[in-house]
MARPA-413387 format. One record per residue (C-alpha): residue number from 1; residue in one letter; x, y, z. Coordinates in nm, 4 decimals, m for minus. Layout:
BEGIN
   num   residu          u          v          w
   NUM        A          X          Y          Z
...
This chain:
BEGIN
   num   residu          u          v          w
     1        X     6.9625     7.8530     8.6322
     2        X     6.6545     7.7305     8.8666
     3        X     6.3823     7.9128     8.8874
     4        X     6.1465     7.9440     9.1965
     5        X     5.8175     7.9817     9.0357
     6        X     5.8723     8.2270     8.8209
     7        X     5.7767     8.1724     8.4892
     8        X     5.9988     7.9718     8.2020
     9        X     6.3655     7.9373     8.1745
    10        X     6.3453     8.1551     7.8750
    11        X     6.2153     8.4440     8.0310
    12        X     6.5245     8.5317     8.2014
    13        X     6.7447     8.7972     8.0091
    14        X     7.1348     8.6597     7.9902
    15        X     7.3480     8.8336     8.2588
    16        X     7.5636     9.0750     7.9562
    17        X     7.1744     9.1991     7.8753
    18        X     7.0394     9.2501     8.2271
    19        X     7.4010     9.4498     8.3053
    20        X     7.3859     9.6526     8.0099
    21        X     7.0366     9.7501     8.0969
    22        X     7.0829     9.7720     8.4306
    23        X     7.4480     9.8364     8.5663
    24        X     7.6442    10.1945     8.5563
    25        X     7.9811    10.2210     8.6436
    26        X     8.0643    10.5442     8.7777
    27        X     7.7815    10.6980     8.5426
    28        X     7.8727    10.5032     8.2467
    29        X     7.6513    10.2688     8.1039
    30        X     7.8119     9.8816     8.0526
    31        X     8.0462     9.7947     7.8120
    32        X     8.3436     9.5524     7.7765
    33        X     8.5694     9.8104     7.6200
    34        X     8.9346     9.7026     7.7222
    35        X     8.7908     9.4190     7.9150
    36        X     8.7145     9.1799     7.6295
    37        X     8.8257     8.9220     7.8974
    38        X     8.5382     8.9752     8.0845
    39        X     8.2581     8.8750     7.8064
    40        X     8.3069     8.4635     7.8993
    41        X     8.2782     8.5171     8.2825
    42        X     7.9430     8.6807     8.2009
    43        X     7.8154     8.4302     7.9864
    44        X     7.9375     8.1384     8.2333
    45        X     7.6905     7.9377     8.4664
    46        X     7.9443     7.7012     8.6086
    47        X     7.8958     7.5785     8.9709
    48        X     8.2130     7.5895     9.0485
    49        X     8.4278     7.8716     8.9757
    50        X     8.7952     7.9728     9.0913
    51        X     8.9323     8.3053     8.9819
    52        X     9.2961     8.3891     9.1221
    53        X     9.3294     8.7668     8.9819
    54        X     9.5396     9.0362     8.9853
    55        X     9.3991     9.3186     9.1689
    56        X     9.1105     9.5245     9.0405
    57        X     8.9870     9.3574     8.7280
    58        X     8.6477     9.3897     8.7495
    59        X     8.5745     9.0329     8.9280
    60        X     8.3761     9.1746     9.2787
    61        X     8.1695     9.3346     9.0140
    62        X     8.1112     9.0690     8.8046
    63        X     7.9819     8.8434     9.1381
    64        X     7.7516     9.1523     9.2390
    65        X     7.5422     9.1774     8.9655
    66        X     7.5616     8.8021     8.9338
    67        X     7.3866     8.7825     9.2673
    68        X     7.1544     9.0513     9.1649
    69        X     7.0439     8.8725     8.8188
    70        X     6.9994     8.5842     9.0332
    71        X     6.7984     8.7148     9.2734
    72        X     6.6055     8.9452     9.0456
    73        X     6.5018     8.7094     8.7925
    74        X     6.5532     8.2960     9.0156
    75        X     6.4648     8.4024     9.3603
    76        X     6.8179     8.3167     9.4503
    77        X     6.9767     8.4127     9.7756
    78        X     7.3391     8.4886     9.7048
    79        X     7.5862     8.5107    10.0705
    80        X     7.8780     8.6819     9.9495
    81        X     8.1774     8.6353    10.2200
    82        X     8.5025     8.8862    10.2874
    83        X     8.7470     8.7379    10.5385
    84        X     8.5775     9.0154    10.7789
    85        X     8.2856     9.1815    10.9144
    86        X     8.4247     9.5048    10.8632
    87        X     8.5230     9.4427    10.5025
    88        X     8.2191     9.2850    10.4437
    89        X     8.0204     9.6151    10.5576
    90        X     8.2865     9.8457    10.3970
    91        X     8.2542     9.7404    10.0352
    92        X     7.9016     9.6614    10.0883
    93        X     7.8544    10.0529    10.1537
    94        X     8.0733    10.1599     9.8838
    95        X     7.9603     9.8885     9.6067
    96        X     7.5845     9.8017     9.6736
    97        X     7.4317    10.1369     9.6228
    98        X     7.5580    10.2001     9.2945
    99        X     7.5617     9.8512     9.1327
   100        X     7.2018     9.6900     9.3426
   101        X     6.8924     9.9013     9.2070
   102        X     6.5968     9.9416     9.4901
   103        X     6.8859     9.8926     9.7616
   104        X     6.8710    10.2553     9.8788
   105        X     6.7734    10.2959    10.2287
   106        X     6.8139     9.9048    10.2721
   107        X     7.0474     9.7611    10.4986
   108        X     7.3097     9.7115    10.2918
   109        X     7.5007     9.4131    10.4562
   110        X     7.1036     9.2430    10.3338
   111        X     6.9519     9.3671    10.0190
   112        X     6.6312     9.2723     9.9058
   113        X     6.6454     9.2058     9.5211
   114        X     6.3368     9.0983     9.3879
   115        X     6.2024     8.7798     9.5361
   116        X     6.5562     8.6909     9.6405
   117        X     6.8465     8.8963     9.8390
   118        X     7.2402     8.9528     9.8770
   119        X     7.3872     8.9094    10.1911
   120        X     7.7358     9.0342    10.2972
   121        X     7.9284     8.8913    10.6006
   122        X     8.2842     8.8348    10.7203
   123        X     8.3941     8.4434    10.7879
   124        X     8.4567     8.5226    11.0997
   125        X     8.1170     8.6184    11.2010
   126        X     7.9349     8.2514    11.3082
   127        X     7.6215     8.3825    11.3705
   128        X     7.5819     8.5437    11.0274
   129        X     7.7388     8.2839    10.8290
   130        X     7.5831     7.9578    11.0179
   131        X     7.2395     8.0923    11.0379
   132        X     7.2396     8.1988    10.6627
   133        X     7.1087     7.8991    10.3819
   134        X     7.2047     8.0490    10.0343
   135        X     7.2500     7.9275     9.6414
   136        X     7.5091     8.1266     9.5299
   137        X     7.8233     8.1849     9.7838
   138        X     8.1354     8.4133     9.7141
   139        X     8.4129     8.3738     9.9257
   140        X     8.6146     8.7219     9.8422
   141        X     8.9904     8.7903     9.8611
   142        X     8.9801     8.4271     9.9870
   143        X     9.3759     8.4273    10.0473
   144        X     9.2863     8.6692    10.4014
   145        X     9.0056     8.4466    10.5143
   146        X     9.1040     8.1728    10.8017
   147        X     9.1029     7.8099    10.5663
   148        X     8.9030     7.6565    10.8257
   149        X     8.6365     7.8637    10.7948
   150        X     8.5927     7.7722    10.4367
   151        X     8.3738     7.4379    10.4581
   152        X     8.1304     7.6048    10.6754
   153        X     8.0533     7.8641    10.4051
   154        X     8.0518     7.6034    10.1680
   155        X     7.7810     7.3808    10.3500
   156        X     7.5515     7.7423    10.3328
   157        X     7.4603     7.5551     9.9594
   158        X     7.3674     7.2329    10.0957
   159        X     6.9815     7.2784    10.0356
   160        X     7.0031     7.4293     9.7218
   161        X     6.9615     7.3034     9.4000
   162        X     7.1938     7.5863     9.2260
   163        X     7.4413     7.5611     9.4354
   164        X     7.6849     7.7896     9.2805
   165        X     8.0295     7.8861     9.4999
   166        X     8.2804     8.1014     9.3745
   167        X     8.6091     8.1802     9.4852
   168        X     8.8055     8.4492     9.3796
   169        X     9.1374     8.6382     9.5852
   170        X     9.4974     8.7559     9.4437
   171        X     9.6602     8.5343     9.5180
   172        X     9.9852     8.5260     9.7747
   173        X    10.2100     8.1834     9.7822
   174        X    10.2380     7.8736     9.5649
   175        X    10.0434     7.5897     9.6626
   176        X     9.8295     7.7451     9.8900
   177        X     9.4428     7.9540     9.9340
   178        X     9.3671     8.0488     9.5499
   179        X     9.6570     7.9008     9.4265
   180        X     9.5971     7.5927     9.5135
   181        X     9.2297     7.5810     9.4095
   182        X     9.3551     7.7496     9.0557
   183        X     9.6267     7.4188     9.0483
   184        X     9.3264     7.2075     9.0947
   185        X     9.0870     7.3578     8.8024
   186        X     9.0820     7.3494     8.4520
   187        X     9.2903     7.6619     8.4679
   188        X     9.2128     7.8510     8.2156
   189        X     9.4321     8.1161     8.0441
   190        X     9.3834     8.4532     7.8447
   191        X     9.6261     8.3387     7.5210
   192        X     9.6844     8.6646     7.2750
   193        X     9.8189     8.5714     6.9010
   194        X    10.0920     8.7624     6.7400
   195        X     9.9466     8.8496     6.3556
   196        X    10.3412     8.8933     6.2746
   197        X    10.4791     8.5699     6.3977
   198        X    10.1980     8.3722     6.4894
   199        X    10.2716     8.2800     6.8311
   200        X    10.0434     8.2327     7.0369
   201        X    10.0481     8.2004     7.4556
   202        X    10.0626     8.3919     7.8080
   203        X    10.1922     8.7117     7.8286
   204        X    10.2340     8.6343     8.2152
   205        X    10.4606     8.3421     8.1535
   206        X    10.7174     8.5874     8.0769
   207        X    10.5632     8.9589     8.1815
   208        X    10.9428     9.1274     8.1423
   209        X    10.9783     8.9690     7.7997
   210        X    10.6164     9.1232     7.6658
   211        X    10.6649     9.4618     7.8415
   212        X    10.9634     9.6158     7.5487
   213        X    10.7980     9.9699     7.5876
   214        X    10.8378    10.2281     7.2829
   215        X    10.7184    10.5672     7.2454
   216        X    10.3535    10.5280     7.3395
   217        X    10.4088    10.2014     7.5520
   218        X    10.2972     9.8417     7.4196
   219        X    10.2348     9.4653     7.5215
   220        X    10.5260     9.2985     7.2700
   221        X    10.5420     8.9384     7.1084
   222        X    10.8467     8.7777     7.2902
   223        X    10.9467     8.6292     6.9536
   224        X    10.9538     8.8703     6.7124
   225        X    10.8806     9.2103     6.8827
   226        X    10.5648     9.3052     6.7406
   227        X    10.2850     9.4570     6.9386
   228        X     9.9793     9.2618     7.1121
   229        X     9.6537     9.3211     7.1458
   230        X     9.4994     9.2392     7.5096
   231        X     9.1557     9.2606     7.3502
   232        X     9.2135     9.0150     7.0878
   233        X     9.2685     8.7213     7.3289
   234        X     9.0814     8.4214     7.4066
   235        X     9.0271     8.1838     7.7186
   236        X     9.2061     7.8458     7.6875
   237        X     9.2010     7.5629     7.9442
   238        X     9.5196     7.3635     8.0071
   239        X     9.3260     7.0879     8.1699
   240        X     8.9964     7.0403     8.0101
   241        X     8.9578     6.7412     8.1324
   242        X     8.8943     6.8982     8.4794
   243        X     8.5502     6.9912     8.4240
   244        X     8.4475     6.9606     8.7582
   245        X     8.5702     7.3335     8.8171
   246        X     8.6550     7.6264     8.6160
   247        X     8.9337     7.8249     8.7212
   248        X     9.0770     8.1246     8.5400
   249        X     9.3751     8.3302     8.6109
   250        X     9.3498     8.7080     8.5323
   251        X     9.5967     8.9411     8.5679
   252        X     9.6475     9.3449     8.3943
   253        X     9.8901     9.2503     8.1114
   254        X     9.5353     9.1154     7.9714
   255        X     9.3400     9.4281     8.0872
   256        X     9.3595     9.8532     8.0023
   257        X     9.6505     9.9163     8.2307
   258        X     9.9073    10.0871     8.0390
   259        X    10.1859     9.8865     7.8885
   260        X    10.4163    10.1268     8.0273
   261        X    10.2782    10.2122     8.4161
   262        X    10.3064     9.7953     8.4420
   263        X    10.7129     9.8207     8.2951
   264        X    10.7293    10.1486     8.5664
   265        X    10.5674     9.8911     8.8647
   266        X    10.8193     9.6478     8.7453
   267        X    11.1198     9.8631     8.7599
   268        X    11.0328    10.0403     9.0672
   269        X    10.9940     9.7057     9.2567
   270        X    11.3204     9.6628     9.4745
   271        X    11.2599     9.4894     9.8254
   272        X    11.1350     9.1631     9.8560
   273        X    10.8175     9.2982     9.9532
   274        X    10.7115     9.5228     9.6352
   275        X    10.8028     9.2348     9.4122
   276        X    10.5864     9.0390     9.6175
   277        X    10.2979     9.2624     9.5548
   278        X    10.3788     9.3154     9.1925
   279        X    10.3519     8.9846     9.1431
   280        X    10.0378     8.9431     9.3218
   281        X     9.9016     9.2396     9.2662
   282        X    10.0013     9.3423     8.9199
   283        X    10.0202     8.9899     8.7783
   284        X     9.7861     8.8102     9.0038
   285        X    10.0315     8.5034     8.9998
   286        X    10.1999     8.3591     9.3921
   287        X    10.5311     8.4353     9.5230
   288        X    10.8006     8.3233     9.7398
   289        X    11.0734     8.6192     9.7520
   290        X    11.4236     8.4883     9.8298
   291        X    11.4992     8.4068    10.1360
   292        X    11.1442     8.4147    10.2525
   293        X    11.1314     8.0175    10.3024
   294        X    11.3721     7.6401    10.4159
   295        X    11.4394     7.4413    10.1584
   296        X    11.6034     7.1020    10.2095
   297        X    11.9857     7.2601    10.1265
   298        X    11.9080     7.4739    10.4401
   299        X    11.8291     7.1946    10.6325
   300        X    12.0689     6.9481    10.5671
   301        X    12.3614     7.0655    10.7603
   302        X    12.0937     6.9827    11.0777
   303        X    12.0168     6.6180    11.0398
   304        X    12.2653     6.3470    11.2234
   305        X    12.2582     5.9710    11.2078
   306        X    12.0878     5.8835    11.4953
   307        X    11.6914     5.7463    11.5368
   308        X    11.4768     5.9361    11.7626
   309        X    11.4308     5.7861    12.0990
   310        X    11.4920     5.8479    12.4503
   311        X    11.8210     5.8043    12.6281
   312        X    11.7273     5.8574    12.9617
   313        X    11.8519     6.1887    12.9739
   314        X    11.6399     6.4841    13.0988
   315        X    11.5225     6.6826    12.7810
   316        X    11.2961     6.9492    12.7459
   317        X    10.9424     6.9469    12.4849
   318        X    10.7771     7.1861    12.2846
   319        X    10.3853     7.0798    12.1242
   320        X    10.1406     7.2197    11.8856
   321        X     9.7867     7.1075    11.9809
   322        X     9.4823     7.0403    11.7359
   323        X     9.2943     6.7545    11.6744
   324        X     9.6489     6.5432    11.6924
   325        X     9.9242     6.6666    11.9059
   326        X    10.2837     6.7411    11.7915
   327        X    10.5365     6.7207    12.0243
   328        X    10.9070     6.7243    11.9529
   329        X    11.1529     6.6813    12.3003
   330        X    11.5220     6.7655    12.3279
   331        X    11.8324     6.7453    12.5337
   332        X    12.1007     7.0050    12.5978
   333        X    12.3755     7.0084    12.3329
   334        X    12.6356     7.2518    12.4244
   335        X    12.4341     7.5759    12.3669
   336        X    12.1813     7.4541    12.1676
   337        X    11.9301     7.1698    12.1302
   338        X    11.9187     6.7885    12.0124
   339        X    11.5898     6.6518    11.9081
   340        X    11.5546     6.2629    12.0566
   341        X    11.1752     6.2586    12.0117
   342        X    10.9698     6.3890    11.7512
   343        X    10.6285     6.2115    11.7205
   344        X    10.2493     6.2612    11.6398
   345        X    10.0210     6.1845    11.9545
   346        X     9.6282     6.1293    11.9547
   347        X     9.5283     6.2328    12.2564
   348        X     9.6516     6.3872    12.5696
   349        X     9.7169     6.0217    12.7507
   350        X    10.0038     5.9931    12.4566
   351        X    10.1226     6.3256    12.5494
   352        X    10.1941     6.2477    12.9163
   353        X    10.3494     5.9067    12.8534
   354        X    10.5559     6.1084    12.6115
   355        X    10.6897     6.3405    12.8506
   356        X    10.7628     6.0325    13.1018
   357        X    10.9265     5.8323    12.8706
   358        X    11.1420     6.1533    12.7790
   359        X    11.1766     6.2303    13.1282
   360        X    11.0740     6.6019    13.0774
   361        X    11.1762     6.8843    13.3016
   362        X    10.9616     7.1762    13.1199
   363        X    10.7399     7.2157    12.8576
   364        X    10.5649     7.4694    12.6741
   365        X    10.2439     7.3830    12.4986
   366        X     9.9582     7.5497    12.2745
   367        X     9.7392     7.6635    12.5577
   368        X     9.4257     7.6224    12.2511
   369        X     9.2185     7.5387    12.1477
   370        X     9.1959     7.2769    12.4276
   371        X     9.2952     7.4324    12.7302
   372        X     9.0741     7.2585    12.9840
   373        X     9.2719     6.9611    12.8674
   374        X     9.5866     7.1138    12.8842
   375        X     9.5021     7.2270    13.2511
   376        X     9.3953     6.8961    13.3385
   377        X     9.7322     6.7657    13.2507
   378        X     9.9433     7.0268    13.4123
   379        X     9.7545     6.8809    13.7440
   380        X     9.8868     6.5329    13.6480
   381        X    10.2774     6.5340    13.5181
   382        X    10.5667     6.5810    13.6815
   383        X    10.7224     6.8219    13.4437
   384        X    10.6835     7.1730    13.4275
   385        X    10.4166     7.2808    13.2123
   386        X    10.4067     7.6260    13.0562
   387        X    10.0937     7.7499    12.8479
   388        X    10.1664     7.9362    12.5581
   389        X     9.9624     8.1640    12.4161
   390        X    10.0728     8.4067    12.0831
   391        X     9.9869     8.7925    12.1115
   392        X    10.1335     9.1246    11.9494
   393        X    10.4012     9.3300    12.1410
   394        X    10.6406     9.1202    12.2747
   395        X    10.7591     8.8540    12.5468
   396        X    10.6296     8.7810    12.9288
   397        X    10.5651     8.5160    13.1510
   398        X    10.3527     8.4945    13.4821
   399        X    10.0616     8.2462    13.6068
   400        X     9.7259     8.1388    13.5014
   401        X     9.5305     8.0477    13.8306
   402        X     9.2085     7.7824    13.7961
   403        X     9.0161     7.5607    13.9655
   404        X     9.2738     7.3144    14.0463
   405        X     9.5930     7.5541    14.1145
   406        X     9.8442     7.7467    13.8735
   407        X     9.9663     7.6707    13.5791
   408        X    10.2529     7.8981    13.4546
   409        X    10.2246     8.0871    13.0901
   410        X    10.4167     8.2616    12.8124
   411        X    10.3053     8.4986    12.5788
   412        X    10.5041     8.4988    12.2718
   413        X    10.4909     8.7455    11.9278
   414        X    10.4420     8.5063    11.6792
   415        X    10.6679     8.6633    11.4556
   416        X    10.9237     8.7091    11.6505
   417        X    10.8937     8.3242    11.8196
   418        X    10.8900     8.1505    11.4777
   419        X    11.2022     8.4222    11.3764
   420        X    11.3921     8.2820    11.6330
   421        X    11.3255     7.9404    11.6444
   422        X    11.3853     7.9324    11.2444
   423        X    11.7542     8.1094    11.3254
   424        X    11.8286     7.8144    11.5651
   425        X    11.7753     7.5821    11.3084
   426        X    11.9493     7.7563    11.0563
   427        X    12.2159     7.8417    11.2560
   428        X    12.3131     7.5048    11.3835
   429        X    12.1683     7.4884    11.7153
   430        X    11.9291     7.2069    11.6425
   431        X    12.0282     6.8933    11.5545
   432        X    11.7935     6.6763    11.3729
   433        X    11.7587     6.2939    11.3553
   434        X    11.7926     6.0751    11.0784
   435        X    11.5572     6.2558    10.7989
   436        X    11.4565     5.8572    10.6584
   437        X    11.2387     5.8366    10.9743
   438        X    10.9213     5.9268    10.8942
   439        X    10.8162     6.1752    11.1520
   440        X    11.1582     6.3998    11.0723
   441        X    11.0378     6.4190    10.7252
   442        X    10.7367     6.5323    10.8242
   443        X    10.8793     6.7660    11.0510
   444        X    11.0714     6.8919    10.7166
   445        X    10.7838     6.9267    10.5455
   446        X    10.6091     7.1161    10.8293
   447        X    10.8877     7.3730    10.8577
   448        X    10.9603     7.4065    10.4550
   449        X    10.5759     7.5520    10.4356
   450        X    10.6432     7.8568    10.6245
   451        X    10.6651     8.1916    10.4219
   452        X    10.7603     8.4886    10.5714
   453        X    10.6173     8.8043    10.4092
   454        X    10.5901     9.2145    10.4788
   455        X    10.2504     9.3250    10.4946
   456        X    10.0864     9.6776    10.5874
   457        X     9.9293     9.7848    10.8783
   458        X     9.6144     9.9618    10.9136
   459        X     9.8717    10.2727    11.0505
   460        X    10.0528    10.2643    10.7476
   461        X    10.3113    10.0769    10.9296
   462        X    10.5618     9.7854    10.7790
   463        X    10.5427     9.4736    10.9311
   464        X    10.6971     9.0903    10.8830
   465        X    10.4388     8.7962    10.9499
   466        X    10.4731     8.4158    10.8764
   467        X    10.1718     8.2303    10.7183
   468        X    10.2157     7.8750    10.5512
   469        X    10.1163     7.7112    10.2378
   470        X    10.0834     7.3701    10.4197
   471        X    10.1056     7.2175    10.7829
   472        X    10.2795     7.3925    10.9835
   473        X    10.2366     7.1868    11.3287
   474        X    10.5995     7.0260    11.3845
   475        X    10.7442     7.4135    11.3241
   476        X    10.5003     7.5663    11.6187
   477        X    10.6238     7.2389    11.7951
   478        X    10.9910     7.3589    11.7421
   479        X    10.9076     7.7380    11.8082
   480        X    10.7499     7.6183    12.1092
   481        X    11.0311     7.4327    12.2296
   482        X    11.3070     7.6516    12.1865
   483        X    11.1024     7.8966    12.4411
   484        X    11.1471     7.6195    12.6339
   485        X    11.5000     7.6532    12.6314
   486        X    11.5166     7.9924    12.7128
   487        X    11.2914     7.8930    13.0256
   488        X    11.4978     7.6264    13.1525
   489        X    11.8370     7.7489    13.1512
   490        X    11.9952     7.5624    13.4044
   491        X    11.7741     7.2670    13.3100
   492        X    11.6392     7.1752    13.6672
   493        X    11.6144     6.7658    13.7194
   494        X    11.2867     6.5940    13.7043
   495        X    10.9998     6.7218    13.9577
   496        X    10.9224     6.4274    14.1813
   497        X    10.6309     6.2403    14.0084
   498        X    10.3788     6.2790    14.3476
   499        X    10.3620     6.7089    14.2496
   500        X     9.9711     6.7322    14.1701
   501        X     9.9093     7.0939    14.2343
   502        X    10.2012     7.3445    14.2468
   503        X    10.2445     7.7014    14.2170
   504        X    10.5392     7.8650    13.9540
């Protein structure tokens, strides 16, 4: 640990000694009883760590204690980040008074500890994150945070000689968030050995076999059935050559949670959401419920044997806007859509040419984040350009006034709009070009990245949401394309090229 002029390194007590001396957990002295898996983590001084974890396994406590230790004995500053400012404030108010000595009377979101500090922020707080430098960044509940904001958080370490960063979260889906980071790490798992047959392994690989519950409930060797002692395990890296990032998988099969309770939750999980919650929160594993995503088999019936390209017939267009523009153009095909244009465009001039080449009559386009460019395009192209917004509560159309005139707009419920687009695709109402075309293959990857899950709102109700395990731009373009179909029945002929200022 780099010290800021505070004496020799050997004067710094180990983190474990500091925790035992200064930390009280619910009024009791700190110890590892029932938490043997945490010992190595309290001794760890690796600069980059990843923790794919079940809920409530002691990692938040570990990182607050580590932050306080770093501040007191190294003068270090820790930036402890949550997805939102509200979560950061609530967490700090609950944990800081109990875990950070001397915090009483301070703003719990910025606690001075010795010559250092521990700061709690939400990653959406632009000023609260960008204005801070740090020696240690902790990203808690990573999977609930917007991925684009995480690089900003890591930039807070650029001037630190220590530059520690820890990622910790309950996972959601494979290949995204904390699961993706864990896959790229050395992947340490807690292995336990059976004293009967000598089997050693990770109980989470086959949880049902390990949860043979007897009279008092125990974890069992999946080979011989003998009881296992989770405290008598060890951390083993699956890929020790990946020394740059230490990754740990923590689940309740290695904690003191009774096996009978784990088994009860396992058997009680009936709906897709309940099964997903069990895998995520109890086993600390990513999980995709059956039917929650499209696969190659679901897409196969949609492919045609034609190459994408304009035929001269009028089309409608859906466009997702970002640093690149992803566009789909489709001709009327009975009651469905025949996709004839699939393109990744580098700017709005290329989009204007795409709309002209495909004789677009209606284009539904993502209004953000380059709204001024979209409005400028609306004045220059002959088709009816409709700005799309996502908003809760339903579907609506209207007008948006801007200095150059009026633009049409549509507001879509994100979940319902994606549901509708994918139901068209699965139901045979969308025909796609030959999948050997690179852009069509990219379209398939983007659509397969979507994952549908059920989550609980703050009001206690259950709602469906869509998340992505990778780029999903063409999936959003399809969503706008299907919305355009509803706005263009019957499809009009292309508008005159002279139209510059218009009302809708």
